[in-house]
C-alpha positions as CSV (number, residue, x, y, z in Angstrom):
1,M,-40.2,-0.7,1.2
2,I,-38.1,2.7,1.7
3,D,-39.9,3.3,5.1
4,S,-39.0,0.0,6.2
5,I,-35.3,0.7,5.3
6,F,-35.5,3.9,7.1
7,S,-37.0,2.3,10.4
8,I,-33.9,0.1,10.5
9,F,-31.7,3.2,11.2
10,E,-34.2,5.0,13.4
11,G,-32.5,3.6,16.8
12,F,-29.0,4.1,15.6
13,T,-26.7,5.9,18.1
14,T,-23.7,7.8,17.1
15,K,-21.6,4.8,18.1
16,D,-23.8,2.7,15.7
17,W,-23.3,5.0,12.9
18,L,-19.6,5.3,13.5
19,Y,-19.1,1.2,13.7
20,S,-21.4,1.2,10.5
21,I,-19.1,3.6,8.6
22,L,-16.1,1.8,9.7
23,D,-17.6,-1.6,8.6
24,I,-18.5,-0.1,5.1
25,L,-15.0,1.3,4.7
26,I,-13.2,-1.9,5.5
27,V,-15.4,-3.9,3.2
28,A,-14.9,-1.5,0.4
29,Y,-11.2,-1.3,1.1
30,L,-11.1,-5.2,0.8
31,I,-13.2,-5.3,-2.5
32,Y,-10.8,-2.5,-3.9
33,Q,-7.6,-4.8,-2.8
34,I,-9.4,-7.8,-4.5
35,L,-9.8,-5.9,-7.6
36,M,-6.4,-4.6,-7.8
37,L,-5.1,-8.1,-7.3
38,I,-6.8,-9.6,-10.2
39,R,-6.7,-6.7,-12.4
40,G,-5.6,-7.3,-16.1
41,T,-5.8,-11.0,-15.5
42,K,-8.4,-13.6,-16.6
43,A,-9.5,-13.8,-13.2
44,M,-11.3,-10.5,-13.6
45,Q,-13.3,-12.0,-16.4
46,I,-14.4,-14.9,-14.5
47,L,-15.4,-12.8,-11.6
48,F,-17.7,-10.8,-14.0
49,G,-19.2,-14.1,-15.1
50,L,-19.9,-15.0,-11.3
51,L,-21.5,-11.6,-10.9
52,I,-23.9,-12.3,-13.8
53,F,-25.0,-15.5,-12.2
54,V,-25.6,-13.6,-8.9
55,A,-27.5,-11.0,-10.9
56,L,-29.7,-13.7,-12.7
57,Y,-30.4,-15.3,-9.3
58,L,-31.8,-11.9,-8.0
59,L,-33.7,-11.3,-11.1
60,S,-35.2,-14.9,-11.0
61,N,-36.4,-14.1,-7.6
62,L,-37.9,-10.9,-8.7
63,L,-39.6,-12.5,-11.6
64,D,-40.6,-15.7,-9.9
65,L,-38.8,-17.9,-12.1
66,V,-38.9,-21.0,-9.9
67,T,-37.0,-23.6,-11.8
68,L,-34.1,-21.1,-12.6
69,N,-34.1,-19.7,-9.1
70,W,-33.6,-23.3,-7.8
71,L,-30.8,-24.2,-10.0
72,L,-29.0,-20.9,-9.3
73,E,-29.6,-21.1,-5.4
74,K,-27.8,-24.4,-5.4
75,F,-24.9,-23.0,-7.5
76,I,-24.5,-19.8,-5.2
77,G,-24.8,-22.2,-2.2
78,S,-21.3,-23.7,-3.4
79,F,-20.1,-20.1,-4.0
80,I,-17.1,-20.1,-1.6
81,I,-15.8,-23.7,-2.9
82,I,-16.1,-22.4,-6.5
83,I,-14.3,-19.3,-5.8
84,V,-11.4,-21.1,-3.8
85,I,-11.0,-23.5,-6.7
86,I,-11.2,-20.9,-9.5
87,F,-8.9,-18.2,-7.8
88,Q,-6.6,-20.5,-5.9
89,E,-3.7,-18.9,-7.6
90,D,-4.7,-15.5,-6.9
91,I,-5.6,-16.3,-3.3
92,R,-2.2,-17.7,-2.7
93,R,-0.4,-14.8,-4.4
94,G,-2.6,-12.2,-2.4
95,L,-1.9,-14.1,0.9
96,S,1.8,-14.2,0.1
97,E,1.8,-10.4,-0.7
98,F,-0.2,-9.7,2.4
99,G,2.2,-11.5,4.5
100,K,5.1,-9.5,3.1
101,T,3.5,-5.9,2.7
102,G,0.1,-6.0,4.7
103,S,-1.7,-5.3,1.5
104,L,-3.3,-8.0,-0.8
105,S,-2.1,-6.4,-4.0
106,T,1.5,-5.0,-5.0
107,S,1.6,-1.4,-5.3
108,K,3.0,-0.1,-8.5
109,T,3.0,3.1,-10.5
110,E,1.5,3.3,-14.0
111,D,4.5,4.5,-16.0
112,R,3.6,3.1,-19.5
113,L,6.2,2.7,-22.4
114,G,7.0,6.0,-24.1
115,A,8.3,6.5,-27.5
116,S,12.0,6.3,-26.4
117,P,11.8,2.8,-24.6
118,I,9.7,1.4,-27.4
119,E,12.5,2.6,-29.9
120,E,15.0,0.6,-28.0
121,I,13.0,-2.4,-27.9
122,V,12.6,-2.1,-31.6
123,K,15.9,-1.9,-32.3
124,A,16.9,-4.6,-30.0
125,A,14.5,-7.1,-31.7
126,S,15.7,-5.9,-35.0
127,L,19.2,-6.8,-34.2
128,L,18.3,-10.0,-32.5
129,S,16.3,-10.9,-35.5
130,E,19.1,-10.3,-37.9
131,R,21.6,-12.2,-35.9
132,R,19.2,-15.2,-35.1
133,I,19.2,-14.7,-31.5
134,G,16.1,-16.0,-29.6
135,A,14.4,-13.5,-27.2
136,L,11.4,-13.3,-25.1
137,I,10.5,-9.6,-23.6
138,A,7.1,-9.3,-21.6
139,I,5.8,-5.9,-21.0
140,E,3.9,-5.5,-17.9
141,M,0.4,-3.7,-18.1
142,D,-2.3,-3.9,-15.3
143,A,-1.7,-7.4,-14.3
144,V,1.3,-7.5,-11.8
145,L,3.9,-10.1,-13.0
146,D,5.7,-10.5,-9.6
147,Q,4.9,-14.3,-9.5
148,Y,7.1,-14.6,-12.5
149,M,10.1,-12.6,-11.5
150,V,10.7,-14.9,-8.2
151,E,13.1,-17.1,-10.1
152,G,14.7,-14.3,-12.2
153,I,17.4,-12.1,-11.8
154,K,16.8,-8.6,-10.6
155,I,18.2,-6.1,-13.0
156,D,16.3,-2.7,-12.6
157,A,17.9,-0.7,-15.3
158,T,17.1,1.7,-18.0
159,I,15.8,0.0,-21.2
160,T,18.5,0.2,-23.9
161,K,19.2,-1.8,-27.1
162,E,22.6,-2.9,-26.0
163,L,21.4,-4.2,-22.6
164,L,18.5,-6.0,-24.2
165,V,20.8,-7.8,-26.7
166,S,23.5,-8.7,-24.0
167,L,20.7,-10.3,-21.9
168,F,19.9,-12.8,-24.7
169,I,23.5,-13.6,-25.9
170,P,23.5,-17.6,-25.8
171,Y,26.6,-18.3,-23.9
172,K,26.7,-20.6,-21.1
173,A,28.0,-18.3,-18.8
174,N,25.1,-15.9,-19.4
175,P,22.3,-17.1,-17.0
176,T,19.5,-14.9,-18.5
177,H,19.7,-16.0,-22.2
178,D,17.2,-18.6,-21.8
179,G,14.8,-16.8,-19.8
180,A,12.3,-13.7,-20.3
181,V,13.0,-10.1,-19.6
182,I,10.3,-8.4,-17.9
183,I,9.8,-4.8,-18.2
184,R,7.9,-2.7,-15.7
185,N,7.4,1.2,-15.4
186,Q,9.7,1.8,-18.3
187,R,12.6,-0.1,-16.7
188,I,13.9,-3.6,-17.2
189,N,13.0,-5.1,-14.0
190,S,14.0,-8.6,-14.1
191,A,15.8,-11.2,-16.5
192,G,16.0,-14.8,-16.8
193,C,12.3,-15.2,-15.9
194,F,10.4,-18.4,-16.6
195,L,6.9,-17.9,-17.9
196,P,4.0,-20.5,-17.9
197,L,3.8,-22.6,-21.1
198,S,0.4,-22.6,-22.8
199,A,-1.4,-25.9,-22.9
200,N,-3.4,-25.1,-25.8
201,D,-3.2,-28.0,-28.4
202,R,-4.3,-25.9,-31.3
203,I,-0.9,-24.0,-31.4
204,D,1.2,-24.6,-34.4
205,K,3.4,-27.4,-33.8
206,A,6.3,-25.6,-35.3
207,L,6.3,-23.1,-32.7
208,G,8.9,-23.7,-30.0
209,T,9.1,-23.2,-26.3
210,R,9.5,-19.4,-26.3
211,H,6.4,-18.9,-28.6
212,R,4.4,-21.1,-26.1
213,A,5.6,-19.3,-22.9
214,A,4.6,-16.0,-24.6
215,I,1.2,-17.3,-25.3
216,G,0.8,-18.9,-22.0
217,L,1.4,-15.5,-20.2
218,S,-1.0,-13.9,-22.6
219,E,-3.6,-16.4,-21.6
220,S,-3.5,-15.4,-18.0
221,T,-2.5,-11.7,-18.0
222,D,-2.9,-8.6,-20.3
223,A,0.9,-8.3,-20.7
224,V,2.4,-7.8,-24.1
225,I,5.1,-10.2,-25.1
226,V,7.8,-9.6,-28.0
227,V,9.1,-12.9,-29.2
228,V,12.3,-13.3,-31.5
229,S,12.7,-16.9,-33.1
230,E,16.1,-18.3,-32.8
231,E,15.7,-20.6,-35.7
232,T,13.9,-18.2,-38.2
233,G,14.5,-14.6,-36.6
234,I,10.8,-13.9,-37.1
235,I,9.5,-11.2,-34.7
236,S,6.0,-11.9,-33.0
237,V,4.0,-10.4,-30.6
238,A,1.5,-12.1,-28.0
239,H,-1.3,-10.5,-26.4
240,N,-4.9,-11.6,-25.3
241,E,-4.2,-15.1,-26.3
242,Q,-3.4,-14.1,-29.8
243,L,0.2,-14.3,-31.4
244,T,0.8,-12.0,-34.2
245,R,3.6,-13.2,-36.4
246,K,6.3,-12.1,-39.3
247,L,6.4,-8.4,-37.9
248,T,8.8,-6.1,-39.5
249,P,10.5,-3.7,-37.1
250,E,8.1,-1.1,-38.4
251,A,5.2,-3.0,-37.8
252,L,6.5,-4.0,-34.2
253,R,7.1,-0.1,-33.6
254,D,3.5,0.6,-34.7
255,Y,2.0,-2.2,-32.6
256,L,3.8,-1.0,-29.4
257,H,2.7,2.5,-30.2
258,K,-0.8,1.5,-30.5
259,M,-0.8,-0.4,-27.4
260,F,1.2,2.0,-24.9
261,V,1.3,5.5,-26.4
262,Q,-1.9,6.0,-28.3
263,N,-3.9,4.2,-25.4
264,H,-2.2,6.1,-22.8
265,P,-3.3,7.2,-20.1
266,K,-5.3,4.3,-19.0
267,S,-7.0,4.3,-15.8
268,D,-6.2,1.6,-13.3
269,M,-9.9,0.7,-13.1
270,T,-11.0,0.5,-16.7
271,V,-12.2,-2.9,-16.5
272,N,-13.6,-2.4,-12.9
273,S,-15.5,0.6,-14.1
274,A,-17.0,-1.2,-16.7
275,I,-18.1,-3.9,-14.2
276,L,-19.8,-1.1,-12.0
277,R,-21.4,0.3,-14.9
278,K,-23.1,-2.9,-15.9
279,L,-24.0,-3.5,-12.2
280,K,-25.5,0.0,-12.1
281,A,-27.6,-0.7,-15.3
282,L,-28.7,-4.0,-13.7
283,R,-29.8,-2.0,-10.4
284,D,-31.7,0.5,-12.3
285,F,-33.5,-2.3,-14.3
286,I,-34.4,-4.3,-11.0
287,K,-35.5,-0.8,-9.6
288,K,-38.2,-0.4,-12.7
289,K,-39.5,-3.7,-12.2
290,M,-40.2,-3.2,-8.3
């Protein structure tokens, strides 16, 4: 088998080698851009699930599992349609970004929240809770939240207790009080943003729109969302489809420290590296079988 692979390259000229290297680099770049586009979103988990189907198909070929191979062959035959349906939002977002910047993914630095910004968020949440003022603060992690900032108001300011509180003061003249504040790279990026509401019918009926919006964003991205209830003043945090309620300011501080300080620095490609490790293990398994 190795001899047959080497025989393919025997007739390669310098020009052929250059074109092949260029071809590989372009494909590698596109794969990297796609991974960057969907990092931190549920699409990454779906992609990993699809890769498992591909691995099972290769394994069924290797072990001559006729029925499984036939089923997976029919499934993989419709791969393009399946990918377009599942990733339609990400494809739309990627093409839009490509039209603006020439890149599929949005470039962003990875400045995580430090102790000082966390303290300002905790103080603001505590004050808003005492005054029964509703608030929704989304803190960006790996998943880019640009699509939720489109209808918001650009702020680009340092995180302070005073500014956060003022953005949620419920006056008609305040256009940001009903929306969400989005924090990126230790700065308040946008305010008055609209987040997707969760369609999960198992959510407590007593929870209002803010909590449903927080859970909705946590269902599609890895963002951490702090919620203050207008009715009860209860502080909650939504992350990974889970809503942690009735947090004291101290508990909120500990939660945010655990997410952003203790886990920092976090590699851009943590999830991608995990996938690559699993693919490598699968490759080694197939090699042993051969």
